[in-house]
N, C-alpha and C positions, 0 to 999 in steps of 0.2 A: 697583330704585334705589326708595328708598321714596317715596311718596307724602309730597305738602307738607304732610301732619297732620303727620306720622313722621315730619320730616325737624324741624317746629320744634321738635312734643317730644320727639323724641332731645337738638335742642341743652337746649332752661329744664333736660335736667333732666340735662346733662353727660356724656351720649354723646355715642358714633361717630356721624357721620350721612355719610352717603355725595357729599357738600362738603357746602358752605357757607349757609346758608341766604338772599334774598336779597329782602326786602319797601319794596315800594314809600308805605309809608308810610299819609297822608292819602288816597293814591290807592288806589283797593280796602279801606280807614278804614273812610271815609264812609260813610252812605248817602245814597246818591245815581239818583237814579233820567232817568236819558239820554234819556230818555220825550217828558221835563216838558217842556208847551211850557211854559210859566212865560219871562217874563224876563227875570226873576229867576237863574233859572238856566243857568252857562253853560255844564255838561254836554252840553245839548243843540245846540253846538256841532260840527260839521261835525268838526270839529280832535283832538277833545276825542276821535273814536270810537278810533280808532287805537292809543290810551294805552291805554284803556279796554276792549279788549279784552286789549291785550296783561298787564294786570294781572288779569284774569279768571283768563287763559287759564294763564301761563306765572306770575309771581311768584309766593313762599307768600304764599298771602293773611292781614290778623289785622286781621275786622271789628274797630274799634273800636264799643264799645259801655256806654251808660248803660241801669243801671234803671231810672234814674224820665226819662231824655233821650229821645222820641221818636226822634227824628233823628241822633243821634249826634257833631254837630256844631255846638252852637246854642256861643256865645261869652263867652268864661274871662267867667262874669259870678255876682256871687255867685246862690245860690241864689233868695234873693228877687226878681230880676231878671227869673231865670230862665223866670220862668212868667207867665198873670195872674193876676191879684188876685181872690182868689176865699171860703169857707170863712174860718177868725180868718185870714188877713190881710188880705181885706179892708176891713178895720174899723181897721186901717193905710195899710193902700198902696191908687193906683188907676193901670190900665195904658190908657194912652188911644195909639193906632198909625195915623200921617194919609201922607200924603204930598206932597209938596213937591217940586222939583226933576226932579224923574221920579228920583226916592228917596224909601225908607221908612224911617219915621222911631219910634219907639218913645219916652214920655218916663212914666218910674216915678217918679212922689210917692206921700211918705213922710208922714205928719204924726200931731203925738209931742209927750207936754207941749210942747206948743204952739212944736214949728218943726217946721217945711214943708220938707226933704227931694225934691229930685231928681233924676236921670241922665235921661241924652236920649243915642244911638244911635241911626246912621244904616245902611245896607245899598244900596249905589247895583250897579243892574245887568250891570257890565262888571267886576265881582272880587265871587269868595264869601267875603267875610271880613266884619266888622258893627262899626267904629268906635265906641266912644263919644266922644263929646263932652266928657258933660256927667259926670259923673261920682260919686251920692250922700256919701257922705262929704267934708266936703270942712274939716271942722276935729277939734279936740277935746271941741266941745262937741258938736255930730255927733255926735259918736257917745261921748258917754256916753247921751244918747235914746239913739240906737242901741240899744245895749246895757239899756236898761230894755223890749226886744217880746218879751212873752215867750216861753218853747218851743215854744207848737203855733203858730206862725207859721211860724213850721219842717215844718212837717209834708211827710212828704211819700208821696207815692201809688211803689211799690216793686217793681217789676214786673219779675221772676224768668223766669217763665215767658220771652220773647219774649226771653228770651234764650235758655231753653232750647231752642223754639225757633229758630232761628235758628244753635245751635250744630247743629243734625240740618240742619240748609237743610242745609250751608256743605260740608257731608262729609267727601271725605276729601280736600279745593281747600287749608286751612290752618284754620284758629281765627278763636274771639274773644275778645276779651279787651277787658275792663274796665273804661271807664276813667270813672277817678276822680277831683274831683281835690284837694288835702290839707284843710287847717283856712286851714295859713298863703295860699294861693290863695285863698278863699273869703274870709280876709283883706283882703284888697290890692288884690281888684280893688274887694273896697268903692269905693277912693281912688285920684284921680290917681296913677303913679309917685313924684310928686316930692312929697306932702302924707306917702302911705301912710312911706315911706326917713324921712322928719323925726320922724311919734310911731311908729313903730317903733323910732325911735333914741333917738325923748329923751319918749314918754311908756311904757316898756316895759310896767309893772305892768298899766296901764292897760292896751294891748293886747296877754300878756296872758291879764287877761277877757275883752276877744269871743275869741279864738280857745281860749274856754274852752266858750265858748256857740255858740260852730259850727261847733266840736267832733262835738259830742252828734249832734244828726243823722246828724254826716257815721260817724263810728264803728258808730248803728245801721243805718243803710245798709251799712255794712261786714260788720258782723256776718253777719249778714239775708244775703247776696248772697253770700258769705261761702260760707257753710254752702249752701245752697238752689244753687249753684252751682261746685261746691266742683272743685278739680284741673284749672282755667285758668286763665291769664296777663291781670295785669290792668296797668292801668299808673296809676299817682300826677302830677298834675301840681303842682306851685307849688313845687320846695324851690326853686327857682330865684332866685326872690326873695330867700333871705333867698344867695345868693349875692356877693363881690366887683363891680363893685362898686358895691352898692345898697347891704347890710349886709358891715359885717367879721364874718372867721368864726365868732367867736363867740359871734350871731346866728342861724347857719345852728344849732347847736345846740337852744340854747333855745326858738326856731319852730320842725323840723322835729325831730330826731331824739327831743325833748321830745314832738312831738305828732303826727309820720307818721311815726313805730315803732314805736307802735299795731298802725294799722291794716297794715305790713307782717305786723306778727307774727298777725293777726286772721287776712288771709288764710293767710297760709302755714300755719297752723292744723289749715286744711282741706284743705289741700295743691295748693295754691295762688301759684303764682308776680308776688312783687311787683315792675315792676319801674319803678325810679325812671327818674324825667321829668325833667332840669334843663336848658337852656340855657346856653352862656355861659363866664365860668369856673369849671369845678370841681376845681380843685387844690388851692386850699386846702378845699376839700372833701369830696374825697374819704373821706380815713380815716372822720368825721363821719357818710358813706350808704354805709360795707362796717360798722358799728356800730351799722347796725339791720337787719343782716346781711340784704335785700331779695339777691330768687334771679339780679337784672338791670337793668342803665341801659342808655340814651339821651339824648342823639344819639351823646357825643363828636362837640362839632361844634374840626373843630383850625382852628389859630389863622390867620386873626388872631381870625373868631368865638368864637374858646375860646381857652383858656389853659395845653391840652397834646395828647399824642402821642398819635394809639389804641397804640400802640408802645408806647409809656412806659406808658399802663394792666394796656392789656395784659401787662407785663412785672411790676409790683409790686402787680393785680387777679385777677385772670386766670381764676387760682385759683376769689375768692370768689365773680366777675359774671360773670356770659352777656353780652358787648357787644352792644349796638345801634347800629350809626353805618355810618363817623362822613362819610359822604359831601354837605358842603356846597350843601345848596338850587341857590346864584347858581352854582355849579360848574356845575349839571344844566343851568342858561338861557343861562348867556356862557363856557363854555370851550369849545374847538373838535372832534368830537369823535375826533379823533386823541392831543388832550391830554388829553383826561377819560380816553379808553382808560388811556392812562399812572397815571392818581389812579387809574384802582372798581382796580388790579390789585396797585401800591402797597401799597391797605388791605389788599387779601381778603390780601396778605403780613403786613403790621402786624395786622390781625387773628385773622389762624391761626401767626403762627408760633408756635414754645415748647408749654406748655405752657399750657393753658388747658379751662376750663370746654363752651365757645363763640362765635359772633361768627356774626349777622348781617347783613350787608349794607344798609344802609340812609340814605334820605334823612335831612335838619333838614327838613324841611317838603316842601310842597307848591306846586304852581304854583295861583293861586287867581284866575289872567286867562281868559278869555273863549278864551284863541286859545292854541293849542300847536306848537310853529314848529317846519321840518321838525328842530331845530341841537337842538332839546328829547326832541324824539323818539325823535332815531339813541341819546340818547343815553342813553335807559332799557333804551331797546332789549340799547345796549353793557354793559350792567347785568348780562342776563339770559344775554348767548352769555357771557359770562365767566363767570359764576356757574356754565353751564350745561358749562361746558368742565373747568372748575376742578381741579387735580387739584396734590394739600402734596410 
């Protein structure tokens, strides 16, 4: 029997495995501390402990880590908003944290070229997620001012040693995956979804200037990390911003292939494996994704959340891509265990039928609430049991 690390690495290389890997995505991926008594730590609830134990002892672990963000599961915000003001950034940005109505808030204020812009986020104690109440950029005039920021504002402290240490600590239980946004994610998350789609559609030259600006530090980070932490899996998130119904497919080529493609090339030049993370409707952009030549794709959401069946992707692109998915989290949460078992059996069949590089059974997301229900726990156990008993 293969170790969990051996199974995952063989899958990424397109080699035979003893059984398909099963990974719980953010559960076991994010850095959590169930012993932390902080009231905002949902993972210290007793109902979480059996799921965390199952994950650590029996799932094929993939730790999701960033060389610039210590916790590994910060909200999807711009790099400027992720950290408190300091150094060159402090000349333009001011960060304020405060409590109100039992929730934690963070307000970021940007002053440049006579304009003042603010973002506001909220985190409440019973959900492990951060809600963006106000986005930093709200107009093309805001964007033009933002583009005046000097590149020094986006400088980062890259710590690859943490990745190397965690990889050693994990041993044969799994692998460490570098987790990074692409330039499109960094750009789009500065706006509300409505404002982003309008700007990306109607101000394409201006939006390209933003992508070019934000890509510089992302490319530099990718180069340093890919060299120093070679041979590992990466997750690149953000391409879904350019899928339907948000943007037409030709803009996926403009905003993703053009700017995310170089990241894929750098990662794989140094022996790594780039996994494109793209929720939602991917049928119209699958060929563009393959054009970038990544090693893998996730989470291949089934209809109605997505618009393509796993069997179709396996048949058309299974020789090009390792497939991660395609269990919708809503099904784990809401489907009765007997029916969920049938769904997992079908997913295993669709993900492994015929020829292909490899398949990893994986949910599309994870629980964020304080309580893990018996149904939820039973369905996670089903994924492990069926993977362990899998026969091709």
